[in-house]
C-alpha positions in Angstrom: 107.2 111.6 119.7 105.9 115.1 119.0 102.5 116.1 117.8 102.0 116.7 114.1 98.2 116.7 113.5 95.6 119.2 114.5 93.6 116.6 116.4 96.5 116.1 118.9 97.4 112.7 117.6 101.1 111.7 117.8 103.2 112.2 114.8 104.0 108.5 114.5 101.6 107.3 111.7 99.6 104.1 112.3 100.6 101.4 109.9 97.8 99.4 108.4 98.5 96.1 106.6 95.6 94.0 105.6 96.0 90.4 104.8 94.8 90.8 101.2 97.6 90.0 98.7 97.9 91.2 95.1 98.9 88.3 92.9 97.8 90.1 89.8 100.2 93.0 90.5 103.4 91.3 91.5 105.8 89.6 89.1 106.1 86.0 90.3 108.5 84.9 87.6 111.8 83.1 88.2 113.7 85.0 90.9 117.2 84.5 89.5 118.4 87.8 91.0 118.3 86.5 94.6 120.7 84.2 96.3 119.9 80.7 97.5 120.8 79.9 101.1 122.3 76.7 99.8 124.9 78.7 97.8 125.7 81.6 100.1 125.3 82.4 103.8 124.7 85.8 105.3 126.5 85.0 108.5 129.5 83.7 106.5 129.9 86.9 104.5 128.7 89.5 107.1 129.1 90.1 110.9 125.7 91.1 112.3 125.5 93.6 115.1 122.9 92.6 117.7 121.3 96.0 118.5 118.4 97.3 116.3 118.7 100.8 114.7 115.2 100.9 113.4 112.2 98.8 112.1 110.0 98.4 109.1 106.6 97.0 108.6 108.0 93.4 108.4 111.3 93.4 110.2 114.1 95.0 112.2 116.9 97.1 110.8 120.3 96.2 112.2 123.9 97.0 111.2 126.3 94.5 109.7 129.9 94.5 108.5 131.1 92.9 105.3 133.9 90.7 106.4 136.1 91.3 103.4 135.7 95.0 102.7 134.8 95.9 106.3 132.2 98.3 105.1 129.2 98.8 107.3 125.7 98.3 105.8 122.2 98.3 107.1 120.4 94.9 107.0 116.7 94.4 107.3 116.1 91.0 109.0 112.7 89.7 108.2 111.5 86.8 110.2 109.6 84.2 108.2 107.3 83.9 111.2 106.0 87.4 110.5 104.8 86.5 107.1 101.5 84.8 106.2 101.6 81.3 104.6 100.3 83.0 101.4 103.2 85.5 101.4 105.7 82.7 101.8 104.1 80.6 99.1 104.0 83.4 96.6 107.6 84.5 97.4 106.4 88.0 98.1 109.7 89.1 99.7 111.8 87.7 96.9 109.6 89.5 94.3 109.9 92.8 96.1 113.7 92.5 96.3 113.8 91.6 92.6 112.0 94.8 91.8 114.2 96.9 94.0 117.5 95.4 92.8 116.6 96.8 89.4 116.5 100.3 90.9 119.7 102.4 91.0 118.9 106.1 91.8 120.7 108.5 94.3 117.4 109.4 95.9 116.3 105.8 96.6 118.0 103.5 99.1 119.8 100.8 97.3 119.5 97.1 98.0 122.9 95.5 97.4 122.4 91.9 98.4 119.8 89.4 99.6 120.1 86.2 101.6 117.6 83.6 102.9 118.0 80.9 105.6 115.6 78.7 107.4 114.3 81.4 109.7 114.9 84.8 108.0 115.4 86.9 105.0 118.3 89.4 105.0 118.2 92.6 102.8 121.6 94.4 102.6 121.2 98.1 102.1 123.0 101.4 102.3 123.5 102.7 105.9 122.3 106.3 106.3 122.8 107.4 109.9 121.5 110.9 109.7 118.0 110.0 110.9 114.7 110.3 109.1 112.7 113.4 108.0 110.3 112.9 110.9 113.1 113.3 113.4 114.3 116.4 111.6 110.9 118.0 111.9 110.9 117.3 115.6 114.4 118.9 115.8 113.7 122.0 113.6 110.0 122.5 113.6 108.5 123.9 110.4 110.6 124.0 107.3 111.0 127.0 105.1 109.5 126.8 101.6 113.0 126.8 100.0 114.2 123.8 102.2 110.9 122.0 101.8 111.1 122.4 98.0 114.5 120.9 97.8 113.4 117.9 99.9 110.3 117.5 97.7 112.3 117.6 94.5 114.3 114.6 95.7 111.2 112.7 96.8 109.5 113.4 93.4 112.6 112.3 91.6 112.5 109.0 93.5 108.8 108.6 92.7 109.3 109.5 89.1 112.0 106.8 88.8 109.9 104.2 90.5 106.8 105.0 88.5 108.7 104.9 85.2 109.3 101.2 86.0 105.6 100.7 87.0 106.6 100.3 90.7 104.3 101.9 93.3 105.7 102.5 96.8 102.4 102.7 98.7 103.9 104.0 102.0 105.5 107.3 101.3 105.8 109.2 104.6 108.3 111.3 106.5 109.5 108.3 108.5 110.4 106.6 105.2 112.7 109.4 104.0 116.3 109.1 105.4 118.3 112.3 105.6 122.0 113.2 105.6 122.5 116.8 106.6 125.3 119.2 106.1 125.3 123.0 106.8 121.5 123.1 106.6 121.3 121.1 103.3 119.5 117.8 103.2 120.2 114.8 101.0 117.1 112.6 101.0 116.6 108.9 100.2 113.3 107.0 100.0 113.3 103.8 102.0 111.2 100.8 103.2 109.8 98.8 100.3 107.7 96.3 102.3 104.6 97.5 100.5 105.8 98.1 97.0 103.9 96.5 94.1 104.2 96.2 90.3 101.4 98.0 88.5 100.3 96.1 85.4 99.3 98.3 82.4 95.6 99.2 82.5 95.2 97.6 85.9 94.5 99.0 89.4 96.0 97.9 92.7 93.6 96.6 95.3 93.4 96.6 99.1 94.5 99.0 101.8 98.2 99.4 102.3 100.3 102.1 104.0 100.1 104.5 106.9 96.7 106.0 107.6 97.6 109.7 107.9 99.2 109.6 104.4 96.7 107.4 102.6 95.0 108.7 99.5 91.2 108.6 99.3 91.3 106.0 96.6 93.5 103.7 98.8 90.8 103.8 101.5 88.3 102.8 98.8 90.6 100.0 97.7 91.3 100.6 94.0 94.2 102.9 92.9 97.3 103.4 90.8 100.7 105.2 91.2 99.0 108.5 91.9 98.5 107.4 95.5 102.2 108.1 96.0 101.6 111.7 94.8 98.9 112.2 97.4 101.2 110.9 100.1 104.0 113.3 98.9 101.5 116.1 99.3 100.9 115.1 102.9 104.7 115.1 103.4 104.8 118.6 102.0 101.9 119.8 104.1 103.6 118.4 107.2 107.0 120.0 106.4 105.4 123.5 106.2 102.8 123.2 109.0 104.0 120.4 111.3 100.5 119.1 111.1 98.5 116.6 109.2 95.5 117.8 107.1 93.3 114.9 108.3 93.1 113.6 111.9 90.7 111.5 113.9 90.3 109.5 117.1 91.0 106.1 115.4 92.0 104.6 112.0 88.4 104.4 110.7 87.8 108.0 111.7 90.9 109.2 110.0 90.1 107.3 106.8 86.6 108.6 106.7 87.8 112.2 107.1 90.3 111.7 104.2 87.4 110.6 102.0 84.8 113.2 103.0 86.6 116.4 104.1 88.5 119.0 102.1 92.1 119.9 102.8 92.2 122.9 105.2 94.6 125.4 103.7 93.9 128.1 106.4 96.9 127.0 108.5 99.1 127.4 105.4 97.7 130.9 104.7 98.3 131.9 108.3 102.0 131.0 107.9 102.1 133.2 104.8 102.6 130.4 102.3 103.2 131.6 98.8 100.5 131.4 96.1 102.7 128.9 94.2 102.9 126.6 97.3 99.2 126.7 97.9 98.5 125.9 94.2 101.1 123.0 94.3 99.6 121.4 97.5 96.2 121.8 95.9 97.3 119.8 92.9 99.0 117.1 94.9 96.1 116.7 97.3 93.4 116.6 94.6 90.9 113.9 95.6 90.4 112.9 92.0 93.5 110.8 91.4 93.4 111.1 87.6 93.6 114.9 88.0 96.8 114.8 90.1 100.0 115.4 88.3 102.5 112.6 87.7 105.8 112.8 89.6 107.4 114.0 86.4 104.9 116.7 85.9 105.1 117.8 89.5 108.9 118.3 89.1 108.0 121.0 86.5 105.7 123.0 88.8 106.7 126.7 89.3 107.1 126.2 93.0 109.7 123.4 92.6 111.5 125.3 89.8 111.5 128.5 91.8 113.6 127.1 94.6 115.7 124.6 92.6 117.5 126.8 90.0 120.5 125.2 88.5 123.6 127.3 88.6 126.9 127.1 86.7 129.7 125.0 88.1 132.6 127.4 88.5 135.0 125.0 90.1 138.0 124.2 87.8 138.2 120.5 87.1 141.8 119.3 86.7 141.8 116.9 83.8 144.6 114.3 83.6 145.3 113.7 79.9 147.4 110.7 80.4 144.7 108.0 79.9 146.0 105.4 82.3 146.7 107.7 85.3 143.5 109.7 84.6 141.5 106.5 84.7 143.3 105.3 87.8 142.7 108.7 89.6 139.0 108.7 88.9 138.5 105.1 89.6 140.3 105.5 93.0 138.2 108.6 93.8 135.0 106.8 92.9 135.9 103.8 95.0 136.8 106.0 98.0 133.6 108.1 97.7 131.4 105.0 97.4 133.0 102.9 100.1 134.9 105.1 102.6 133.7 108.7 102.7 130.7 109.5 104.9 127.6 110.4 102.9 127.4 113.6 105.0 130.5 114.9 103.3 129.0 114.8 99.8 125.5 116.4 100.5 126.3 119.5 98.5 127.3 117.5 95.4 124.4 115.1 95.9 122.1 118.1 95.5 124.0 119.3 92.5 123.5 115.9 90.9 119.7 116.1 91.7 119.5 119.5 90.1 121.2 118.4 86.9 119.1 115.3 86.5 116.4 117.0 84.5 114.6 113.8 83.2 114.8 112.0 86.6 116.5 109.0 85.1 119.2 108.9 87.8 122.2 109.6 85.4 123.7 112.8 84.0 123.8 113.0 80.2 126.3 115.2 78.3 123.4 117.6 77.5 122.4 117.9 81.1 126.0 118.5 82.2 126.6 121.0 79.3 123.8 123.2 80.7 125.6 123.7 83.9 129.3 123.6 83.2 130.9 126.9 82.2 133.8 125.4 80.3 132.4 123.4 77.3 135.9 122.2 76.5 135.9 120.0 79.6 132.8 118.0 78.7 134.1 115.3 76.4 137.2 114.7 78.6 135.1 114.6 81.8 132.8 112.0 80.4 135.7 110.0 78.9 137.5 109.8 82.2 134.6 109.4 84.6 132.3 107.2 82.5 133.6 104.0 84.1 131.2 101.6 82.3 131.4 103.4 79.0 127.6 104.0 78.5 128.0 107.6 77.6 126.4 109.1 80.7 127.6 109.8 84.2 126.1 107.7 87.0 126.0 109.0 90.5 129.4 108.0 91.8 131.0 108.6 88.4 129.7 112.2 88.6 131.0 112.6 92.2 134.5 111.3 91.2 134.9 114.4 89.1 133.7 117.1 91.5 134.3 116.0 95.1 137.5 117.7 96.2 140.6 116.0 97.2 140.7 117.6 100.7 137.4 115.9 101.4 138.8 112.5 100.5 142.1 113.0 102.4 140.1 113.4 105.6 139.8 109.6 105.3 143.4 108.9 104.3 143.9 106.5 107.3 140.8 104.4 106.4 141.7 104.4 102.7 145.3 103.2 103.2 144.1 100.6 105.8 141.8 99.1 103.2 144.3 99.1 100.3 147.5 98.3 102.2 146.3 95.1 103.9 149.8 93.9 104.9 151.0 97.2 106.2 154.0 97.2 103.9 153.8 100.9 103.0 153.1 100.2 99.4 150.6 98.6 97.0 151.2 96.7 93.8 149.7 98.6 90.9 148.5 95.4 89.4 146.7 94.4 92.6 145.2 97.9 93.0 143.8 97.8 89.5 142.4 94.4 90.0 140.8 95.5 93.3 139.2 98.5 91.8 137.8 96.5 88.9 136.3 94.0 91.4 134.9 96.7 93.7 133.5 98.9 91.0 132.4 96.0 88.7 133.9 97.5 85.6 136.8 97.2 83.2 139.6 99.6 84.2 142.6 98.8 82.0 141.5 100.0 78.6 143.9 98.9 75.8 145.7 96.9 78.5 147.8 99.9 79.4 148.3 98.6 82.9 150.5 95.8 81.4 153.2 98.5 80.9 153.4 98.9 84.7 152.9 95.3 85.8 155.8 95.4 88.2 155.3 98.9 89.6 154.5 99.4 93.3 152.9 102.6 94.6 153.9 104.0 98.0 151.0 104.9 100.2 151.8 108.6 99.9 151.6 108.2 96.1 148.1 106.8 96.4 147.0 109.7 98.5 148.6 112.1 95.9 146.3 110.6 93.3 143.3 111.4 95.4 144.4 115.0 96.0 143.3 117.7 93.5 
């Protein structure tokens, strides 16, 4: 792999995992969110592909196919032989999964399911095949400030969401940011939660965790809080702009000593004509005094982030279907297709729009946030009424996309959509079975006021289904 640090070390960071555990920082309560191997079997529900597509600190990443939906997922296979007896006894993996299953944010890789058998744990996750940010740096070299700012906004949104739930990642780095790219735009997701920990109020985390080049000074010392992730984000930004690390060394101890004792060298940034706002921002993120660093939420309000992430107005006309039943069906069908069939690369532009609209970093779009960007105020109530699948008054990620992703994008996948819906190749689909399938797949209630009962015997031709998806 290519060189990233000034001391001619390879860009691949050295992962350090000490045997010290943190029983005081991890919730060891009943893990009801995970599945018992005696109830369900990974190999019964999924077909595992043998080749590895990546690796984490504790296990290999492979691909698997859900046998019912045929959707491809990534699965982290963690061998129990790689875990210490203490980690097994304290159910560390189960606790980490429990924490991450509570997270649903478009800039964080989602864990959908969890299995355990005699030998392994299996974590079922989104499959993003665009590569990681490290690979993109090798491909493109230094990033512009505008592109780096858009990437950093997504990373900070992810950290803000985690930190709001008192979860600390502890291994933020370029290799743990997966990327989907389209026309020079990057949609970013934070991954790899082998090192996450719950931070109890008023407490500090203990012990060294993470990758040495990205470690904060206080992590090297061994007592720290969520601000260690902010430091690591600063290292990511420094690397994006310079293709170097600010601290190098001949071995792990040398690197960690330099992190604690040396100041960040900004000369290489100045030589590349970095803006004053960028220099100030990096200085704040890489402040050695952790309490003086901004929170992720505060960092999102920095002038350098705001300068390159201005929210524009949506000028696209949204066609609203005022017939409730068919309007709900249209948006439910679009949401299902975007979530399960359409390649993530196709929706990068709207992913970035969602990120820009989400002002408070909570992972949903409120009416107020949408109102600030939609030109036609008359659309708003109808948009939220139709797309708000679970009726909670805000638009979640796929609900938002169901409004704005264009029909011609969906119709690129017409063969796959029909193959999934028309299982018996009859050329038509029962409306009742379609509604039931969408309710099951999207985990929501579709037929408000039981309107579907009026159409209980109706069959839709495949061409009619595609017409619903078309704008």
